[in-house]
C-alpha angles and dihedrals in degrees: 000000000000138000124208136225108210127185105233092203098053096022086225125141108250098185144328121233129202115234115235118265117236093254091051091052089050090053092049092050090049089051091050090050092052092046091052093056090059099034095054089058093059114100114251088244090060093047088050091058090058091048091051090051089050091056091050091049092051091053092049093049098033097120094048093050091043091055090054089054094047096047092047104044107011102246113155109262093240090058092045092054089048089052092055091046090051089054088053090051089051090054091050092050096052094040088056101040106023097090091052093046092051097043115122113266120223118221127194113235137141089272124094089250135000126179144157126235128200108213130173123258102213130246114019114199109214112199103190138186131232102238097082098015097178102029097050092050095043096049088059100036102045099055093038092051092044088055089056102263127123126228133232103194117206103180130189113286094240095058105052093137090056091047092053091044090057091055088047091053091056092046094049090049089062101254114158116264115280099012084121123017129180112221115200096208140132124263090253090054090055090052089050091055089056095044092050092052094244093136133045099213143009134214116191130184110183146081124339088246091057088046092055091052095047094044091050094052094041090049091057090053095039093238124160113253136189116192126194105180138162131323142203097192118195120222105202119199113192124202093255096051126121092258095190091057095038093049094051094042090049090065092049091047091052101038102045107126088004090297090299098128132106090222097043113122103261106171122041110207109191129180114241095240093065101030097109095048091046092048093052095049094041094051093045091056093041093053091048095059115121109233123189147064106026090210089063110097091220096054115112100177123034130179122297114259102251140022094239090060088062090053092051093048092048091051092050090050092047089053091052093049092048089054094053105268123155108233122197112185132185120244118253128183106181109128094207140027133070094285126163111183111232114254143182122220121207132180089043125180126210094242095057116116091233087067103033097044132050108263109212101190144044101309117122116194116196121207121193118213134183102220148353095277092055090046091055092045092053092043091055096041094097137088089235132078112179110119142343140187128216122194121200139126088223102078094187089055092047092050090050090056092044090061090055097052119096102229142111092235135024122190119199116210091350141074120264114263136159120250126190089228095057132060115254129201144089148243135232111019090347088081139243139270126049137259128202131023119051089304092062092044090059097048093089102041136092104245095212124192118211119191122186122197126193 
């Protein structure tokens, strides 16, 4: 069986890849197991040196890796280069702080000595999505590997070139063989690895449906899981906000990666007093977006990654139109490619699919509210709880609202973004567990207590 890498801009087949046979997967898992036994014995300081080299390699090869991303999933080249650079920054952060984060912690008890160790678990299966093909994999792999684990990477089936390039990056940075291995396998094969007890832990970034499947299988085998799933992030504009800044940033927050981001702003909740000003600024910026060839440095919005995403977006927009929404869509003239022109949707109703489902593409629904209480109610009226933005000149007011919003992250006067220094993750159907910071580093370790008596 084969999987295909297709350029979403040209719609051309880039390459076909053979999926691994069961015996090949068995050999790779055995290699990972053997690598783990040696890698866990390396001091954290030594592992950190490899991670630092990885960051340097990414910077040196940033353009080459970025072009792989852009050709394979359509992200504008500027964003793809920024993604690689962010991965390098992640490496720098953990190389610098990892040893301190993983140092044994003393605890005062009645015993002569009590302390806590942070020891690796083993093989971590990373089931990763296509939208940030390097960043999503690196933010799992780097801290887990620094902690002494090894990684079996099962990437999305439409980005096999990116998946293999990630393994190459680790190899060219000098990591021992099989500290990270890319497995070209089907989703059901990944579930089988968990169910057969071949891995000690799983990290999944994907849909809530995929999260349910992975959590169910891992639960049967009592395996540690971190899930980063979908989002329907509210972007709340209060009546005392800097509307010029909020309106322009709203477009950036929605259209990053063509709207194909879990933490993209997906519902714009605007107070009635400033709705007209917000609408004018938002539409002006939206209509000014440059749409086209993602390899062009001036392009701001490229194609969506796959044909089926177009079908889903069109259905969500049809539903909104049938229920009375006003739809204002950008013009687009490309004759080929998986393009969906960015659009804003006004006169929204709470039962529209663009509000009840996750919208993974450049559709921006706007909801008008009377006051703060209604803004919070609408913000929390979703099955998801990943991120949120609040816009106000009154920071005390904004912080008060932030505490009321059901989300793993709230940005005030900014768009939601991940940062290696801060924990990242969600609640409700957005998943559980945390990535990044010292919290993420300690997700895949055995927190071992040692007590010494006289």
